[in-house]
C-alpha positions, 0 to 999 in steps of 0.5 A: 877737694873738700876743705878740711874742718877748721880748728874750731870745728874740730874743737867742737867734736871734743868733750874735754876742754882743750884749754885744760889739756893745754894747761896739763901739757904745759905743766911738764918741764919738757914741753915748751910749745904746743901746736894746735894739731898736737893739742887736738890729738892729745885731747882726743886720745885722752877722751878715747882712753877715758872711754876705754877705762869706763867701758871696762869698768862698766863691764865689771859692774853690769848687774852688780851696781848702779854706777861706776865707782873708784873701786871699779876703776881700780879693779880694772887697773889691777886686772889689766896688764896694759894699765900697769902704768897707772898702778901706784901713782894714779889708781889703786 
């Protein structure tokens, strides 16, 4: 049976700093303890969400702009019902 990768190996596969994600998670009054597995899972989920949002914005700007701007991200949020939770507080 192969050994599972260590926490440091998993951490190296991530782009976002787990220390920053931990700080954000701890900012919630409902969070007391954060396990390493939970931290890695939330970090990976955050990265995947950012990738999804960026790819959707990229589809909208292809051939129209050289880079993705705030307005492109806001347009993705406005046109995608699944992203309604971002309206008002975070984008748009």
